Structures are given as structure tokens and as C-alpha cells.
C-alpha positions in Angstrom: 117.5 73.7 105.2 114.8 71.4 103.8 115.3 68.5 101.4 114.7 69.2 97.7 111.1 68.9 96.8 108.7 67.7 94.2 106.5 70.6 93.1 103.3 70.4 91.1 101.7 73.4 89.4 98.0 73.0 88.7 96.3 75.3 86.2 93.2 75.2 84.0 95.1 75.5 80.7 98.3 74.0 79.4 101.4 75.9 80.5 102.2 77.5 77.1 104.1 80.8 77.8 102.8 82.4 74.7 99.2 82.0 75.8 99.2 84.5 78.7 100.8 86.0 81.8 99.9 83.2 84.3 101.4 80.6 81.9 104.5 82.7 81.3 105.1 83.2 85.0 104.4 79.6 85.8 106.9 78.4 83.2 109.5 80.9 84.5 109.1 80.0 88.1 109.1 76.3 87.3 112.5 76.7 85.5 113.9 78.5 88.4 112.8 75.9 90.9 114.4 73.2 88.7 117.6 75.2 88.7 117.5 74.9 92.5 117.4 71.1 91.9 113.7 70.6 92.7 111.5 68.4 90.5 108.7 70.3 88.9 105.5 69.0 87.2 102.6 70.7 85.5 99.0 69.4 85.5 96.3 71.1 83.4 92.6 70.7 82.6 92.7 71.9 79.0 95.3 71.7 76.2 96.5 74.8 74.4 95.3 75.4 70.9 98.8 76.4 70.0 101.4 74.5 72.1 104.8 75.9 71.6 106.9 72.8 72.3 106.6 69.4 74.0 107.2 69.6 77.7 107.7 66.2 79.2 106.7 67.5 82.6 103.3 68.7 81.3 100.4 66.4 82.1 96.6 66.5 81.5 93.6 65.3 83.3 91.9 62.5 81.2 88.5 64.1 81.0 88.7 67.7 79.7 85.1 68.9 79.9 84.2 67.6 83.4 86.7 68.6 86.1 85.2 66.6 88.9 84.8 63.4 86.9 85.8 60.4 88.9 88.5 59.6 86.3 90.1 63.0 86.9 90.0 62.7 90.7 91.5 59.2 90.5 94.2 60.3 88.1 95.0 63.3 90.4 95.3 61.1 93.5 97.6 58.7 91.7 99.7 61.4 90.2 100.4 63.0 93.6 101.2 59.7 95.2 103.4 58.2 92.4 105.4 61.4 92.0 105.6 62.0 95.8 104.5 65.6 95.4 105.4 67.8 98.4 104.0 71.1 97.2 100.9 71.8 95.0 100.8 75.4 93.6 97.2 76.1 92.5 97.6 78.9 89.9 93.8 79.1 89.3 92.6 80.2 92.8 90.9 83.4 91.5 87.2 82.9 92.2 87.9 79.4 93.6 88.1 77.8 90.2 90.4 74.9 91.0 90.7 75.2 94.7 88.2 72.5 95.7 89.7 70.1 93.2 93.3 70.7 94.5 92.1 70.2 98.1 91.2 66.6 97.4 94.9 65.7 97.7 94.9 66.6 101.4 92.7 63.6 102.1 95.3 61.1 100.9 98.7 62.7 101.5 100.6 65.3 103.6 101.1 67.5 100.6 101.1 71.3 101.2 98.8 73.4 99.0 99.6 77.0 98.0 96.7 78.9 96.3 97.7 81.9 94.2 95.2 84.5 93.3 96.4 86.0 90.0 94.3 89.2 89.9 92.6 91.9 91.8 89.7 90.3 93.8 87.4 93.3 93.4 88.8 95.1 90.4 86.1 93.9 88.1 83.3 95.3 90.3 85.0 98.4 91.7 85.4 99.7 88.1 82.2 98.2 86.9 81.0 101.0 84.7 84.4 101.4 83.1 84.9 97.7 82.5 81.4 97.1 81.2 80.9 100.4 79.4 80.5 98.8 75.9 77.7 96.6 77.0 76.0 99.3 79.1 76.0 101.8 76.2 73.8 99.3 74.2 71.0 99.6 76.8 68.7 102.5 75.7 68.7 104.2 79.1 71.0 107.2 78.9 70.9 107.8 82.6 72.1 104.3 83.5 75.8 105.0 83.4 75.4 108.0 85.8 73.1 105.9 88.0 75.6 103.1 88.4 78.2 105.7 89.4 76.2 106.7 92.5 77.6 105.6 95.8 74.4 103.6 96.7 74.4 101.4 93.6 78.2 100.9 93.8 77.7 99.6 97.3 74.9 97.3 96.1 77.0 95.9 93.3 79.9 95.4 95.6 77.7 93.6 98.2 76.2 91.2 95.6 79.6 90.4 94.2 81.0 89.6 97.6 78.1 87.4 98.4 78.6 85.5 95.1 82.3 84.6 95.8 82.4 84.7 99.6 82.0 81.0 100.1 84.7 80.2 97.5 87.3 82.4 99.0 86.5 81.2 102.5 87.1 77.7 101.3 90.4 78.7 99.7 91.6 80.3 102.9 90.6 77.3 105.1 91.8 74.6 102.8 95.2 76.0 101.7 98.4 76.0 103.7 99.2 79.4 102.2 97.2 81.9 100.1 99.5 84.0 97.9 98.3 87.4 96.6 100.3 89.4 94.1 100.4 92.6 96.2 100.0 93.6 99.8 97.4 96.0 98.4 95.1 93.1 97.9 94.9 92.1 101.6 92.0 94.5 102.1 90.2 93.1 99.1 90.4 89.6 100.5 89.1 90.8 103.8 85.9 91.9 102.1 85.2 88.2 101.3 86.8 86.6 104.4 86.9 89.3 107.2 88.6 87.1 109.8 91.1 85.2 107.6 94.2 83.9 109.3 96.8 86.4 108.5 99.6 83.8 109.1 98.2 81.9 106.1 98.2 84.8 103.7 101.2 86.5 102.1 102.0 88.7 99.1 104.6 87.7 96.4 104.8 89.7 93.2 105.2 88.0 89.8 108.8 87.9 88.7 109.9 89.9 85.7 110.6 87.4 83.0 113.3 89.6 81.4 116.8 90.4 82.6 117.8 94.0 83.3 120.2 95.3 80.7 123.3 97.4 81.5 122.3 100.2 79.2 119.3 101.8 77.7 118.8 101.0 74.0 118.6 103.8 71.4 115.0 104.9 71.4 112.6 106.4 68.8 109.6 108.6 69.3 107.2 105.7 69.8 104.4 105.1 72.3 103.7 101.4 72.9 100.8 99.3 74.1 101.4 95.5 74.8 98.6 93.2 75.7 95.2 91.8 74.8 93.0 94.0 72.7 89.7 94.5 74.4 87.5 97.3 75.8 86.4 95.6 79.1 89.5 95.0 81.2 92.3 96.5 79.0 90.2 99.5 77.8 92.2 99.9 74.5 89.3 102.2 73.3 90.5 104.7 75.9 94.0 104.6 74.4 92.6 105.6 71.0 90.8 108.5 72.6 94.1 109.5 74.3 96.0 109.3 71.1 93.2 111.4 69.4 93.9 114.1 72.0 97.7 114.3 71.4 98.8 113.1 67.9 98.3 116.4 66.1 100.5 118.2 68.6 103.2 115.6 68.3 103.7 115.0 64.6 107.0 113.1 65.0 105.6 110.4 67.3 103.7 107.2 66.5 101.7 104.6 68.4 102.3 100.8 68.1 99.7 98.4 69.5 101.2 94.9 70.0 98.8 92.1 70.7 95.5 90.7 69.5 91.9 90.1 70.6 88.3 89.7 69.5 87.8 93.5 69.4 90.9 94.3 67.3 88.9 94.7 64.0 86.3 97.0 65.7 89.1 99.2 67.0 90.9 99.3 63.7 87.6 100.5 62.1 87.3 103.1 64.9 90.8 104.4 64.0 89.7 104.8 60.4 86.4 106.5 61.4 88.1 109.0 63.6 90.8 109.6 61.0 93.6 108.9 63.4 97.1 108.9 62.0 100.4 107.1 62.8 98.8 104.1 64.6 100.0 100.6 63.8 98.3 97.4 64.9 101.2 95.0 65.0 99.4 91.8 66.0 100.9 89.1 68.2 104.6 89.5 68.2 107.6 89.2 70.5 107.4 92.5 72.4 111.1 92.7 73.2 112.1 94.7 70.1 109.3 97.1 70.8 110.3 97.6 74.4 113.8 98.3 73.2 112.8 101.1 70.8 109.8 102.7 72.5 110.2 105.6 74.9 106.8 105.3 76.6 104.4 102.4 77.4 100.8 103.2 77.9 98.4 101.0 79.9 94.7 101.9 80.2 93.4 98.8 82.1 90.5 99.1 84.5 92.1 96.4 86.7 95.0 94.0 86.8 96.7 91.5 89.1 100.4 92.1 88.6 100.9 93.4 85.0 104.2 92.0 83.7 104.2 94.5 80.8 104.9 97.4 83.1 108.0 95.7 84.7 109.1 94.4 81.3 109.0 97.8 79.8 111.0 99.2 82.7 113.8 96.7 82.0 114.5 98.6 78.8 114.0 102.0 80.2 110.6 102.4 78.7 108.5 104.7 80.9 105.1 103.3 81.9 102.0 105.4 82.3 98.8 103.7 83.8 95.6 104.5 85.6 95.8 104.2 89.4 93.0 101.8 89.2 94.4 98.6 90.9 96.5 98.1 94.0 99.6 96.4 92.6 100.3 99.2 90.1 101.8 101.2 93.0 104.2 98.3 93.7 105.7 98.9 90.2 105.2 102.6 89.5 106.4 105.3 91.9 104.5 108.3 90.5 106.8 110.8 88.7 109.9 108.8 89.5 109.8 105.7 87.3 106.4 106.3 85.6 103.2 108.1 86.0 99.9 107.2 87.8 96.8 108.8 86.4 93.5 109.4 88.3 91.0 106.7 87.0 89.7 107.3 84.3 90.5 110.9 83.6 91.4 111.1 79.9 92.3 114.7 80.0 94.8 114.2 82.9 96.3 111.2 81.0 96.6 113.3 77.8 98.2 116.3 79.7 100.8 114.1 81.6 101.7 112.1 78.5 102.1 115.2 76.4 104.3 116.9 79.0 106.6 113.8 79.1 106.8 113.6 75.3 108.0 117.3 75.3 110.7 116.7 78.0 113.6 114.7 76.7 115.7 115.2 79.8 112.9 114.0 82.1 112.5 110.9 79.9 116.2 110.1 80.2 116.1 110.5 84.0 113.0 108.4 84.4 114.4 105.7 82.1 117.3 105.2 84.4 115.0 105.1 87.4 113.0 102.4 85.7 115.9 100.1 85.3 117.0 100.5 88.9 113.5 99.9 90.4 112.7 96.8 88.4 115.6 94.8 89.9 113.4 93.9 92.9 111.2 91.8 90.6 114.1 89.7 89.2 113.6 85.9 89.2 116.4 85.7 91.8 114.7 88.1 94.2 111.2 86.7 93.8 112.3 83.0 93.5 114.2 83.2 96.8 110.9 84.3 98.5 109.2 81.2 97.0 111.9 78.8 98.1 111.8 80.3 101.6 108.0 79.7 101.7 108.5 76.0 100.7 111.0 75.5 103.5 108.7 77.1 106.1 105.8 74.9 105.0 107.9 71.8 105.4 109.6 72.6 108.7 
């Protein structure tokens, strides 16, 4: 067993749990590590616009708009030395954003660096036409969307994307003691950028579910739920409106609640009015827990994700998730037809058919709700946190 450790999380933004999934997971893991009697610190590049509370362990680089400023590097060196940091967890390794900065610490100490890639490495480009459909439709070339769906152009886009980020991911693999992906399904994506990476330096650890599993399923109402940022690029909330358009008239006693906010919320609210859709409520930024408790089904329409906490959080309350099978980690959370449904990307009709079938089958919903609660236990903080602690010990043997 290793001695207790001093752990430093490094991320671009302040660790304010309300600001996003990475911040929420970081805060949750940090609290768990402290419960195991480790000392935990947080170092960020930018302050949150809406800090929730003062965290005495949260620190900031002195120069916000110039990461590699000499003052920042000097501050970083001193911070690692003074606080005797044993482990640095780089939470911004996607695209190599902070990796080079974090690696500076290796030149002056024996600190171990863990780089965490918090998203699909190729999701943005593999689903290019879907995630960029809004911008592409503005181009007055009606054949462009079909052209971009051809195998040849898909391969060209993929090739150019890999070239763009290849050096960054190679540097990450070579200068980290461990690279953590959120799913084993992302191993192959990393291999596109670094074909011969050292498999001993790469592992998969899912994000922990930040909610505790309840002993019973709350009383539900006929509600479909969406939780997340409101946009049409990654989250594809515009597709959710089209799905609702295809089912709401046949299910008069159901409603749709959209919890979250984003730059495109107003546009989508206007689209609801234009289409004459009924029984949709945009709820804004709210605590999603009451909605998980009362909703029977959660719909996700994302083009890609890293490890979407909302799916696991919904399952805690027996809320059945439905999502496009468009990113590797979704299969870690949803076993099709057992604790949720996976839909062929991006078939709206298949999504509508499967959703409608479920809404009509109360017994199936009860069965799947129980399966949800059983399956989500593997993402508990105890289960995931233990994997992290074991990793720390292996690095410091």
C-alpha cells in the first residue's frame, strides 16, 4: 500500500460543478480522494463567471489570457514543489490543450502525470454532416450534404482531422505516465492518431455517476425528459423536436420537458411555435434531480459524447434512456432493449417507432426501470474511485 498522496487536478476553467460535466466529475472525484485521506488541489486557467462557492483548494494561474506566460510557468513550478504534488491529473487532454503545459512539471520533479481525454477523439468528424448540418444548410449548394456523406469525402475529412491532431496526441502519449480514456471503445480512435502507442500507458476509466442509487423507483408521470446544453451541433436538440413532432399527436397524455440552456434555445423555441408543437416545456437551467424522479423516459440525440453522465443519472431513478448509437461509450451505459434503447444514427423514424412502442408498454417500462437501477451500480463513486486509487498506487510503486 502506498503512502497518502498530494493530487493536483489541472483544468482550463474553474472547478464549478454547475458549469459542466468535467467540472462536476472533477469535484466529485476530488471529494472522494480526500475521503481516502489524500490532499487534493485544483489549478485552473480561467475563473468561472458564476462561481458557486469559495473553494480554498482552488487556485488560478496569474495570467489568464496567455497560458505559456513565464509567470504562469513559474507559478506552476513553485506550486508543484511547495505542495509536494505526487500526481497531476490533466483534465483537459482532449486535443492536447493543456498537456504540454502540464508536462513542464516533469523537468523539475518526479511527479506522475495522468492525462484524461474527456470525449470521443473522432466523434466530431465521424458525424461531420450531422454535427455541422446547420452551417452546411446555409451554403447554397443543395448537393453538398449528400456529397459529404460519400465514403471518399468522409475518408478525406477523417484523414485531414487526424493530421491536424496527430502531433498533439502523440505528445500526450509520450509525456504522460498514463492516458485515461472514458471507454475501451475509444482505444481504436486513439490508434488513428498514434498507431503504435504503448498500450501499458493507456487505460479506460468511466466517469462516476454523481448520484446515489435509490432503493425504489419514484412515482412517475408520462413525461419525456431531455437534460443538457441546448444546441444543434453536438447535442442535436433540433432532432428531438422532429421526433416529438412525429409522436405527440398519438400520445396526448404525454409531455416533453427540456432542462438546460444554450445559445440556440431561443431559435428552438421559435421553431416549436412555427411547427405548432404542443406540450413542450423549456425549463432552463435547473437541478435535474426532480425531473429524473418524475420522468419515465430520457431522450438523448447527441452526435457524439465522451461519457454522458445524464444517461447514468437518469438510470439511477429508473428513467429509461434512449440514444443514438453514435459514440463508443454509449454501449457501456446502455444495453439495448435491456436498460435502454440504442437507435441507428440518425434514423428519426426508427427513433420515433421505438419511443412510441415504449410509451405504449407500461409493463416493459417497469421492467426496464428496474434493470436501469441494477446496471448503474458499476458507475458508483466507490467502484470508479477504487480504480483511480489503484492507478495512483501502481504509478508510485
